[in-house]
Every structure is written in C-alpha cells, then in structure tokens.
N, C-alpha and C positions, 0 to 999 in steps of 0.2 A: 533817333527813333526810340532807343532803349531808355534814355532819360525821360522822354515823353510818356512812355509806357509806365515807368516807375511812378510818375506823378499821379496818373489816373489809377494806378494800382493802389496807391496810398489812399486816395479819396474813396475808392471802393472799400478798402478795409475800414476806413472811418465810418462810412455808411453802414457797413455790416455791423459794427459795434453799436452804432446809434440805434439801429432797428432791432437789435437783440435786446436792448433795454425795454422795448415795447412788445416783446415777444408774447406776453400774456394777452395784450390787447388783440393782437393778430390771431392768436389761438382761439380766443373767445369769439371773435368775428367768424372764424372758420366753423366753430361748433354751431353758431347761430345759422350758418348757411345750411345746416342739416334740416332746419325747419322749412327753408325754401324748397329743399329737395323733397321733403315730406308732402308739401303742397303740390309740387309737380307730380308726385306719385298718385295722389288722390285725384287731382283734376284730370290728368291724362288717362288714369285708370278708368275714370267714368267715361271719357271720350271713346276709349277702346272697348267698353263693355258690350257694345253692339257692333263693333267693327274689328275684324281680324287685322286689318292694316289701314293706315291713314297715310296718304301720299306715297304709298308703296313701301312703307316701313312698319314693322311690328311694334308693339308696346315696349318690348325689351330694347329694340334699337333706339326708340325715342327716349326712353329712360336713360340709356347709356349716353346718348347725345347730351342730355342736360347735366349728367354727372361730369362728363368730360369738359363741358362748357364751364361748369363751376370751377373745376381745377384750373382750367386755362385762364380764367379771370385772375386767379391768385398768382399765376406764374408770369403773365405778360401784361396784366391790366395796370393802368395808371390810376393810383388812388388819390393822392393829393399833391402831386408834383406841381401842378399848375398854380395852386395856392402858395406853395413854398417859394416858387420862383417869383410870384407876384409880391410876396412879402419881402424878399431880398431886394427887389427893385424899389419898393416904397420906403424901406428903411435905410436905403443907401448902402447896404452890404455889397451890392453889385459893384461898387467902386473898386474893391480890391481885385477884381478880375479884369479891370480895364487896362491897367498898367503892367500887370504881371503876365509872363508868358504861359498863360493857362487858357485853354479854349473852354469857355463857359458851358457850351453844349456838352462837350465830352466829360467835363467835370460832373454836371448834373446827371448825365446818362450813366456814369459809373456808379453814382449813388442810387439811381433808379434800379440798376441791375442788382445791387446789394440788397435793396429792399425787397425785390421780387424773389431773390434767392431765399430770404427769410420767410416771406409769406407763402411761397410755394412749398417750402419744407413743412411749414406748420399746418397747411391744409391737409397734408398727408395723415395727420393725427386723427381728425374726425373721420377720414376715409376708412381708417381701421375699424371704426364703428359701423359706418354705412355699408361698406362693401359686403361683409358677411351677411347682412340682412337682405341685401339686394342681389346676391350672387346668382340666384336662379333666374333673374331677369336680365342681367347684363350680358351683352354680346358685342364682340369686336371682330372686324374682318381679320383675316390671317395673311393678307398679301404683305410681303416684306417691304415693298416700296413705300407703303404708307408710313412705316416706322422710320425708314431712312429719310423721308421728306419732312417728317414732323419737326425735327430740331431746327432746320433752316426756316421753315414756315413760322415757327414760334419766335425766332430771333427777328425776322422781318416784321412780324406782328408787334413785337415789343417796341421796335423802332418807330412804327406807325403810332402806336399808343402814346409813347413818350413824346414824339414830335408834335402831335396834336396838343398834348398838355403843355409842352414848351411854347407852342404858338400862342395859346391862351395866356400863359404867363407873360409873354412878351407884350401883349396888349396893354399891360399896366403902364407902359411908357405913354400911352395915349388916354387910358381910362383909369379912373381911381378904383373902380370895382369891376371884376371880371366874372362875378358869380352868375350873372344872367347868361353870358356866353357858355360857361361851363355846364350849367343846368340844361340849356338847349342842346348842347352836344351830347350830354348823357342820355337825354330823352331819345334823340335820333339814333344813338348807338344801341340803346336797348331794343329799338324796333328793327333797325337795319343791320344790327350786328348779331342778330340771332339769339339774343338773351331771353326774349319773351316767348319765342317759338322758332322752330327750324325755318330758315328762310325759304327752303324749297317747297314749303306749303303755301307760299304766296302765289298769286296769279303769275303766269309765266312771264309776261311782259315786265312786271315789277321786279321779279327775281332776276331777270336778265339785266335790267337797268341797275340793280343793286350791285351787280358784279363789277361795275365800273366806278363804284364809290369806295372811299377808304374804309368805311365802317364795316364792309363785308370782310375786310382783311384784318380787322382788329382781333377778333376771337373766333368768328364763325369759320374762317378758312382753315386754320389748323385743326379745329374741332371736326369739321366736315371731312378732312383728309383721314383723320384717325378713326372716325366712326363709320366710314364707308358711304358718305352721302355724296361724294364726287369721285369720278374715275380718274385714271392716270392722265389722259389727254387734257381734261379740264383742270387738273391740278397743275400741270406744266404751264398751261395758258394763264392760270391764276397767279403763278409765281412771277410771270412777266409783268402782269398788271400790278401786283404787289410791290415789285421792285421799282416800277415807275412811280408809284405813290411815295415810296420812301425817298427817292431822289427829288421829287417835286416838293415834298414837305421839308426836306433838308434845305432846299434852295429858298423856300419861303421863310423858314426860320432864320436863315442867314441874312436875308433881306430885312426882316423885322428887327434883328439884333443891330444891324448897321444903321438903319434909319432911326431906331429907338435911341441909340446912343447919342445921335446928333441933337435930340431934343431933351436929353436927360439932364435934370437939375439935381445935383447931389444934395441929400438932406442928412447925411450921416456917413459913417465908415471912415 
C-alpha cells in the first residue's frame, strides 16, 4: 500500500512542478475570468432591475452563485487532461505504463490533482480584486453542514470531471481525433452543469431530469450546496447519485482501457 502511495505521491509532485512552470498562464486566465464576472454582473443586474427576486433568489445570491461557480471550475474542472491522454496514446508514450506496475488512471489523476491545486490557488489572486468590489452584494448561507459537505462534494466532482476527460482520452484508441467529442461534452456541460445560468431556473421537469445526469454533479452540485440553492435532504440524495456516477464512470474507463489496449498498435516509446 505505502509503496503504491509513494509512486503516485511522486507523480503528484512532478505534476505540481510542471504546472508551476505555467503559473503565469493560469494566473492570466484567472484575471480574464473577471471579465466574465463583470458581464454576469451587468446582465443579471439588468434582469433584476425590475425584479427583487428571480426563481426565489436575490441578485446578491445569484451573483454569489456565479462567483462560487467560477472558483469551483478552477478547483475541480478538467482543462486539457483529455488531450494530454490522447497525445500520450497517439505518440506511444502510453507503452511505458503497460508493463510497469503503475495504474495509468491513478497516475493521471494524481497529476490532475496537482494541476487543480495550482489553478485553484491562483484563482484566489483575482478574487482579492473582485471580492472587495462586490462585497456588498455577496451572501452565503451560514449552516455549518454546507461547509462540512463541501469538501467531499468537490472531491467527487473532481473525480467525475477527470473520469469524463479520461474517457474521451481513451477514445483515441479508436478515433484519431477526439476534439468533436470534447467540444460536444463542453457544450452540454455549460448548459446542464449550471455554468450559463443556475439550473433551478429551468422548467421543473428538465431540472429534475438533470439531477440524474453527471453534468449536474461536475460543478453545479458543490456550488449549489455552498450557495444555498439546495437543502440538506436534497444534498444527501445528491451525494448518493454523485457516488453512483463516480463508480459507473470508473467502470467505463476501466473497460475502455482494457479494450483499448487490445487494439493498441505502438508507434513509439
């Protein structure tokens, strides 16, 4: 057990060093996200100009939702892991993991965690600029259980995010290009993951259906917990569905890895 932990701890540290090299890129991306937040402020400010609440939530609650959603994307979102995995398969670098006692999923996930640690820390820098300007609008619930459930919800969300990216990367065993799959997934995630608007503003039947899809649990679920858009009973039920998606995606990824290796033709490594 401990030797295995040491292996992935080392890959985590390597991933941490690699991502720190590009820290300025991530920091710039974080500052550009402030423009997105400014657009959100203007558009939703206009929507609330003649309404005290929309969907039962005030302007401050909605603005807080988008701010937390932005931070959540930097802490648990998959950026380009699918393309990295795809490139390792195409180039033959995947070969080194076939004969060595290293679990490729665990190796890539440890690097993913290192990357999210860097991007999550760097998004806090532009927040130092945004929060003082928006402090009069921001509001968070005070129930202790929300903060207690946040960390496990984020970890499961990260597993779902990475597992979906890993799945698309594995498709390189069958397809030369995965860009179409990735773009389609990103479009669906933007809509059903709550990035474009809070999902509880959707018609009830669509919102209820979305709760059974993995996109709901990528960033919306932990964001909704922290910002008060779901209550305790719904959060517990959501954890059950979120865990089921994690297990299902892990099984699918293992299947893709096993089947993919059978048809793999090495071109390097």
